[in-house]
Backbone as a ProteinNet text record, in pm:
[ID]
protein_1_A
[PRIMARY]
MTHVDLYGIIRRVLELVSPYRLESSLYSIASEKWGFVMGTRGKKECSGCGEANGARAYNCKKCGNPFKMKNGAIRYSKRPIEDWTTLEEGDCIRVLSRSGDYYYKQNGDKVHWTTAGKYIVKSLTIDNEKGNCGICCYGLTNKNGGYHWLYMGKERPQEDSDISFHAPHKVVRIKDPRR
[TERTIARY]
12140	12123.9	11991.5	11980	11864.9	11783.3	11661.2	11570.3	11608	11689.3	11735.6	11844.4	11938.1	12052.5	11982.5	11906	11826.5	11766.1	11695.5	11642.6	11745.4	11868.7	11971.1	12031.4	12037.6	12100.6	11990.9	11886	11773.8	11786.6	11787.3	11792.4	11907.7	12031.7	12150.3	12143.5	12079	12064	11982	11879.7	11764.1	11833	11913.5	11971.3	12079.7	12144.6	12248.5	12171.5	12070.1	11997.7	11866.3	11870.4	11753.2	11669.2	11531.3	11441.6	11459.7	11520.9	11554.1	11674.2	11773	11875	11837.8	11749.9	11698.9	11607.5	11527.3	11430.9	11509.1	11613	11663.3	11760.6	11817.3	11912.7	11799.7	11687	11594.4	11548.3	11535.5	11504.4	11606.8	11735	11859.5	11856.3	11839.6	11861.3	11727.9	11622.1	11503.7	11512.6	11582.4	11594.4	11708.4	11804.9	11898.2	11857.7	11786.2	11746.9	11624.4	11523.9	11388.1	11343.5	11419.7	11396.9	11299.3	11278.6	11184.7	11224.8	11146.6	11179.8	11200.6	11319	11354.6	11246.1	11204.7	11115.8	10969	10932.6	10769.6	10747.4	10651.6	10620.2	10528.7	10541	10436.4	10482.6	10595.3	10639.5	10766.9	10776.8	10915.4	10950.6	11082.7	11112	11163.9	11118.9	11144.2	11308.4	11375.3	11514	11524.7	11427.7	11430.1	11400.1	11288.6	11244.9	11244.2	11247.1	11254.8	11124.1	11007.8	10875.5	10848.1	10769.9	10738.1	10608.7	10603.9	10504.2	10466.4	10359	10319.9	10392.1	10402.6	10503.3	10487.4	10358.5	10319.3	10307.9	10351.2	10332.8	10450.8	10401.6	10491.8	10573.1	10499.4	10562.4	10528.2	10630.2	10619.1	10511.9	10430.3	10300.2	10338.5	10454.3	10488.6	10560.3	10653.9	10740.4	10729.6	10661.1	10620.1	10748	10860	10977.6	10935.7	10973.2	10931.9	11041.5	10981.1	11060.1	11107.7	11219.8	11288.9	11214.6	11155.7	11061.1	11146.6	11100.8	11163.4	11136.5	11032.1	10993.4	11002.9	11064.3	11083.6	10968.7	10965.6	10869.1	10733.4	10627.8	10508.5	10469.4	10425.8	10417.1	10250.7	10173.5	10019.1	9960.5	9885.1	9804.4	9668.7	9590.8	9454.5	9419.4	9527.8	9522.2	9557.1	9496.6	9525.3	9676	9732.5	9867.7	9870.8	10000.2	10019.3	10066.5	10165	10237.2	10205.4	10108	10051.3	10149	10245.5	10349.8	10455.1	10463.7	10531.5	10464.1	10342.4	10286.6	10357.8	10350.3	10429.1	10320.6	10359.3	10271.9	10261	10140.6	10108.7	10083.3	10092.1	10042.5	9899.8	9848.6	9703.1	9653.2	9543.9	9499.8	9338.9	9299	9158	9128.6	9024.2	8964.6	8858.6	8880.9	8769	8642.7	8534.2	8404.1	8410	8313.5	8320.5	8441.6	8508.2	8632.7	8640.6	8709.4	8713.7	8630.5	8615.8	8518.8	8380.8	8299	8162.9	8080.5	7961.3	7860.3	7746.6	7682	7572.9	7440	7348.6	7212	7130	7015.3	6932.3	6888.9	6878.5	6838.4	6940.1	7074.5	7201.5	7263.6	7239.6	7313.2	7433.5	7551.7	7677.3	7698.2	7704.8	7719.1	7872.8	7930.3	8062.8	8053.2	8131.5	8142.2	8216.5	8313.3	8395.3	8348.7	8347.1	8302.5	8412.9	8380.1	8480	8505	8633.5	8666.9	8811.5	8847.3	8988.6	9008.9	9137.8	9214.4	9349.6	9403.8	9554.5	9594.1	9716.3	9771.4	9830.2	9801.9	9864.1	9983.2	9952.3	10047.6	10003.6	10095.7	10064.6	10084	9997.2	10009.4	10035.2	10140.8	10164.6	10193.7	10088.9	10094.2	10057.4	10152.7	10135.5	10083	10124.3	10079.6	9929.9	9868.1	9725.7	9650.8	9713.9	9654.9	9594.8	9632	9565.1	9669.7	9684.9	9753.9	9659.6	9704.5	9621.8	9676.9	9605.4	9627.8	9556	9618.6	9552.6	9547.9	9425.4	9405.3	9302	9294.3	9190.2	9125.1	9001.2	8917	8942.2	8930.4	8956.8	8821.4	8721.3	8586.6	8504.3	8378.5	8275.8	8207.5	8187.8	8127.6	8213	8344.4	8423.1	8518.7	8475.7	8575.5	8602.8	8696.8	8731.3	8849.6	8863.9	8975.9	8917.9	8996.6	8973.4	9079.5	9046.9	9155.3	9109	9187.8	9155.8	9237.1	9161.2	9208.4	9284.5	9411.4	9476.3	9518.7	9491.4	9535.5	9464.4	9475.9	9416.8	9257.9	9183.7	9030.6	9001.7	8934.5	8875.2	8773.8	8691.7	8566.6	8595.4	8506.9	8516.3	8500.5	8559.7	8546.9	8408.9	8343.8	8205.8	8083.4	8103.5	8001.1	8004.4	7907.1	7906.6	7872.7	7830.1	7789	7876.7	7973.7	8070.8	8212.6	8282	8406.7	8511.2	8638.6	8736.3	8809.4	8807.9	8875.9	8964.1	9063.4	9162.6	9082.7	9127.1	9066.7	9157.1	9089.8	9157.6	9195.6	9308.5	9377.2	9449.4	9419.4	9502.7	9564.9	9697.2	9758.2	9731.8	9706	9656.7	9740.8	9732.2	9794.4	9718.2	9776.7	9706.7	9613	9469.4	9381.9	9360.5	9424.2	9425.3	9533	9626.9	9725.4	9684.7
15596.3	15475.8	15487.6	15458	15468.8	15335.9	15355.7	15232.5	15104.8	15145.6	15036.2	14972.8	15040.6	14967	14872.1	14913.1	14828.4	14712.7	14722.1	14609.9	14503.9	14559.5	14463	14387.2	14458.7	14380	14272	14302.9	14206.6	14088.7	14124.5	14017.6	13905.1	13971.3	13906.3	13795.5	13873.8	13780.3	13659.2	13698.1	13589.6	13482.6	13520.5	13414.1	13328.6	13396.5	13313.7	13212.5	13270.4	13170.1	13122.8	13022.4	12967.5	12899.9	12899.1	12828.5	12686	12618.2	12481	12463.3	12526	12524.9	12563.9	12670.5	12704.1	12604.8	12549.6	12441.5	12312.9	12279.4	12157.6	12174.8	12313.6	12311.8	12337	12383.7	12376.1	12245.8	12152.1	12016.5	11948.4	11979	11894.4	11939.6	12066.9	12119.6	12066.4	12057.7	12009.8	11866.8	11778.1	11631.9	11606.8	11702.1	11674.8	11698.3	11811.8	11865.9	11776.4	11751.8	11698.2	11586.3	11521.6	11388.2	11380.5	11486.8	11495.9	11414.1	11321.4	11251.6	11327.8	11302.6	11373.6	11350.3	11425.4	11408.8	11400.6	11364.7	11372.3	11485.7	11546.4	11654.7	11622.5	11680	11657.5	11523.1	11459.1	11334.8	11348.6	11270	11268.6	11114.1	11087.1	10935.9	10914.9	10795.4	10757.6	10702.1	10741.9	10713.2	10557.6	10515.8	10365.7	10273.3	10280.3	10175.1	10230.5	10348.3	10394.5	10424.5	10428.7	10436.8	10578.9	10620.8	10748.9	10790.3	10909.2	10939.3	11076.9	11134.6	11271.2	11358.9	11503.5	11592.4	11645.2	11641.8	11690.8	11565.1	11454	11331.9	11348.9	11334.6	11317.7	11191.5	11084.3	10949.6	10868.1	10770.7	10684.8	10611.2	10584.9	10505.6	10357.7	10320.9	10178.6	10126.9	10189.5	10158.3	10229.1	10361.7	10435.6	10509.6	10535.1	10622	10757.7	10825	10974.5	11050.8	11157.5	11239.7	11360.6	11403.5	11520.5	11645.7	11723.3	11831.2	11972.8	12067	12196.4	12254.7	12251.3	12308.4	12215.4	12101.2	12011	11909.5	11817.9	11709.4	11764.6	11723.2	11762.1	11686.4	11766.7	11696.5	11675.4	11730.4	11711.7	11619.5	11534.2	11450.3	11437.8	11369.7	11344.1	11203.7	11136.5	10994.4	10998.4	10905.9	10911.6	10866.2	10927.2	10899.3	10762.2	10687.8	10563.9	10547.3	10631.8	10639	10766.4	10756.5	10869.2	10912.9	10854.6	10882.6	10980.3	11018.4	11110.2	11252.9	11259.7	11388.6	11471.5	11598.8	11670.7	11790.6	11833.5	11946.9	12060.9	12103.1	12208	12174.3	12053.5	11999.8	12001.1	12037.3	12039.4	11902	11849.4	11726.1	11731.3	11642.8	11620.7	11484.3	11477.3	11347.8	11303.7	11189.5	11152.3	11093.4	11133.2	11060.6	10911.1	10838.3	10686.9	10637.2	10701	10634.3	10671.9	10589.1	10595.5	10526.3	10551.2	10471.8	10482.6	10364.1	10362.1	10267	10264.8	10172.5	10128.8	10022.6	9981	10015.3	10085.8	10097.5	9980.6	9967.7	9850.9	9792.6	9896.3	9847.1	9799.2	9808.4	9776.8	9865.2	10002.2	10120.1	10123.6	10162.1	10190.7	10341.8	10385.9	10537.8	10573.5	10649.5	10697.8	10818.1	10795.7	10905	11031.4	11025.3	11142.8	11221.7	11337.4	11432.2	11451.7	11437.5	11463.8	11602.7	11637.1	11785.1	11810.8	11931.4	11985	11986.4	11935.1	11958.9	11993.3	12048.6	12069.8	11986.6	11934.4	11828.6	11898.8	11854.2	11904.6	11812.9	11689.4	11586.7	11441.2	11351.1	11206.2	11117.6	11026.6	10924.5	10799.6	10722.3	10598.6	10514.3	10417.7	10316.2	10185.7	10114.1	9988.9	9878.5	9904.5	9801.4	9791.4	9908.5	9906.7	9920.8	9957.8	9975	10109.4	10213	10347.3	10434.4	10427.5	10492.8	10594.2	10729.7	10825	10959.4	11063.2	11193.2	11294.7	11368.3	11479.4	11597.8	11656.7	11756.8	11853	11966	12064.6	12083.8	12121.4	12116.8	12272.9	12278	12422.3	12480.8	12417	12467.8	12467.9	12542.7	12529.2	12409.8	12325.2	12192.1	12091.8	12094.6	12017.7	12090.8	12192.4	12272.7	12200	12235.7	12196.8	12081.1	12009.4	11919.1	11783.7	11705.3	11582.5	11485.8	11340.6	11245.8	11142.5	11118.8	11042.9	10906.2	10792.2	10664.3	10625	10567.5	10524.3	10385.6	10310.3	10164.6	10086.5	9940.8	9844	9844.6	9786.2	9782.4	9671.3	9714.7	9619.8	9664.8	9573.6	9622.4	9690.3	9776.5	9849.7	9759.9	9790.5	9704	9677.6	9788.9	9795.1	9773.7	9746.6	9735.3	9630.2	9571	9475.6	9529.9	9650	9717.2	9835.2	9871	9988.3	9922.2	10000.3	9954.2	10072.9	10037.2	10151.4	10101.2	10189.9	10179.9	10290.3	10275.1	10378.7	10488	10613.8	10727.4	10723.6	10761.7	10779	10940.8	10968.1	11100.7	11150.4	11262.3	11329.8	11451.2	11476.6	11599.8	11706.4	11810.5	11923.3	12048.5	12155.2	12285.6	12354.1	12438.3	12508.4	12596.7	12595.8	12677.3	12824.3	12834.6	12985.7	13074.3	13028.5	13113.8	13147.4
6152.1	6087.5	6013.8	5899.6	5827.2	5829.5	5769.8	5771	5688.9	5573	5491	5561.3	5638.7	5713.2	5811.7	5882.2	5978.1	5923.8	5810.4	5737.5	5687	5648.3	5599.7	5717.2	5829	5959.7	5984.3	5987.3	6036.2	5948.9	5814.7	5719.6	5735.5	5762.4	5771.1	5912.1	6022.8	6132.2	6109.9	6036.1	6023	5918.6	5835.6	5746.2	5816.8	5916.1	5996.7	6088.6	6161.2	6237.8	6171.2	6080.4	6014.8	6112.4	6063.4	6180.1	6201.3	6092.9	6120.6	6219.2	6225.6	6316.2	6445.2	6458.5	6592.8	6646.2	6566.1	6601.9	6657.6	6605.5	6638.4	6752.1	6766.8	6886.3	7010.4	6986.1	7118	7149	7053.6	7075.7	7141.2	7112.2	7179.5	7320.6	7348.5	7477.5	7566.2	7514	7593.6	7616.6	7509.3	7538.8	7627.1	7656.2	7746.8	7893.1	7895.8	8049.6	8092.4	8014	8060.3	8010.9	7910.5	7858.6	7756.7	7666.8	7566.4	7460.9	7375.6	7273.1	7149.8	7075	6955	6852.4	6769.8	6666.8	6682.8	6802	6841.7	6924.6	6897.1	6977.6	7101.7	7190.8	7327	7383.3	7383.8	7436.1	7515.8	7603.1	7680.5	7702.5	7704.6	7713.6	7851.7	7905.7	8054.5	8033.2	8139.9	8143.3	8189.2	8255.1	8309.2	8213.6	8138.9	8043.6	7909	7864.6	7741	7670.8	7754.6	7709.7	7679.6	7579.8	7543.9	7631	7695.1	7784.8	7754	7803.3	7780.9	7825.1	7780.2	7797.6	7955.4	8000.8	8139.5	8253.9	8210.8	8303.9	8406.5	8531.4	8645.1	8665.6	8619.6	8641.7	8515.3	8491.6	8363.7	8371.6	8276.2	8281.5	8276.4	8225.8	8225.3	8367.4	8397.5	8522.9	8638.5	8621.2	8749.8	8795.5	8716.7	8738.6	8743.3	8844.2	8843.4	8732.9	8665.5	8581.2	8663.7	8609.8	8655.5	8591.5	8698.5	8646	8673.2	8590.1	8589.8	8726.1	8785.7	8927.9	9035.4	9026	9126.5	9129.1	9227	9227.2	9292.7	9230.9	9286.2	9413.5	9504.2	9641.8	9683.1	9600.3	9610.2	9506.1	9538.6	9437.4	9488.7	9395.3	9402.3	9469.9	9490.8	9535.7	9684.2	9772	9920.5	9944.7	10037.1	10076.7	10131.9	10082.3	10130.8	10275.4	10304.1	10444.4	10524.8	10592.9	10675.8	10770.6	10809.1	10916.9	10856.2	10724.4	10673.4	10693.9	10735.5	10762.7	10871.2	10861.7	10982.1	11026.7	11136.2	11197.9	11099.9	11080.2	10989.7	10856.3	10800.4	10680.4	10677.5	10565.5	10538.5	10470.1	10514	10452.2	10435.2	10351.7	10326.3	10351	10426	10463.7	10349.4	10291.5	10182.2	10259.2	10180.1	10243.3	10226.5	10311	10315.1	10356.5	10469.3	10522.9	10673.2	10739.4	10872.4	10967.1	11099.5	11186.4	11124.9	11157.3	11111.2	11194.4	11184.1	11245.7	11132.3	11171.9	11102.7	11156.9	11112.6	11147.6	11150.1	11201.7	11209.4	11062.9	10982.6	10846.7	10758.7	10827.9	10750.4	10673.9	10682	10621.9	10692.6	10631.4	10689.4	10718.7	10819.3	10846.9	10914.8	10852.6	10893.4	11002.9	11115.1	11201.9	11169.6	11103.9	11057.4	10930.7	10969.9	10850.5	10740	10626	10507.9	10504.4	10495.7	10463	10489.6	10520.4	10514.7	10674.8	10704.7	10820.3	10844.6	10941.1	10953.1	11064.1	11042.8	11136.9	11254.9	11365.3	11497.3	11541.3	11536.3	11574.4	11530.4	11551.8	11507.7	11628.2	11648.3	11772.6	11701	11749.2	11696.7	11819.9	11840.3	11951.3	11905.2	11855.6	11795.9	11895.4	12016.1	12113.5	12146.9	12153.2	12171.3	12043.6	11951.7	11812.3	11790.9	11865	11852.6	11786	11650.1	11559.7	11492.2	11487.7	11437	11409	11367.8	11329.3	11428.7	11493.2	11574.8	11496.5	11479.8	11371.2	11427.9	11347.8	11366.3	11228.2	11236.3	11107.3	11050.7	10927.7	10868.7	10835.6	10822.2	10776.7	10898.6	10863.2	10978.7	11007.4	10903.6	10906.8	10988.7	10988.7	11072.1	11176	11211.3	11306.5	11439.2	11507.8	11635.5	11620.2	11729.1	11742.4	11700	11627.6	11577.1	11589.5	11611.5	11621.2	11501.3	11403.2	11280.8	11312	11315	11337.9	11202.3	11217.5	11092.5	11100.7	11223.2	11233.9	11132.1	11171.4	11092.1	11137.5	11043.5	11065.8	11197.6	11284.2	11383.4	11448.6	11516.6	11585.9	11721.3	11753.3	11889.7	12000.3	12115.5	12222.5	12288.6	12296.5	12364.2	12270	12138.6	12048.4	11944.3	11906.3	11784.2	11646.9	11661.6	11523.3	11485.8	11561.6	11551	11510.2	11430.1	11394.7	11376.6	11410.4	11380.7	11233.6	11151.2	11020.9	10977.2	10908.6	10875.9	10779.6	10793.8	10711.7	10597.4	10470.9	10357.1	10347.2	10361.5	10354.7	10243.9	10189.7	10079.6	10127.6	10092.5	10132	10042.4	10084.2	9991.8	10018.5	9949.6	9968.7	10084.1	10155.9	10250.1	10198.4	10226.1	10154.5	10210.6	10321.7	10395.4	10328.4	10251.2	10190.5	10052.5
[MASK]
+++++++++++++++++++++++++++++++++++++++++++++++++++++++++++++++++++++++++++++++++++++++++++++++++++++++++++++++++++++++++++++++++++++++++++++++++++++++++++++++++++++++++++++++++++

């Protein structure tokens, strides 16, 4: 096969598949599978309310409806988890600063007992009668190593003190940093 024959074959293939036809077929496939809006680049349409959202959005900005993603739903976020009882043994969590049990100093400053950092869940304790609901966990770093119990019930004063209070911790689910 000569160089001229190859050039002719390539030219015929390019004539058959014009860029316009190729681009429109790709748009129709993308709109069917992942909800991209036809004609606008970098947008996808919500199936619930029809609102146009960014191409990389996980939820609709208007109604909060989750989008179908190529790689499945994202499990980790930067926001605190709302239902801590969904945690399982082996999940990694991060406790946010300025959350959890605290006390007031004489000058009025609020001091939190729990060190903010990364932990691995060992078990959950749910005792609604006594109000002792929490997460049993181990610290993953040197500053918070060892066994910890994170209170997750409603905010209430401690029995033996007027200045100490039990308060729920703000917890964020994270990927395991050891892997």
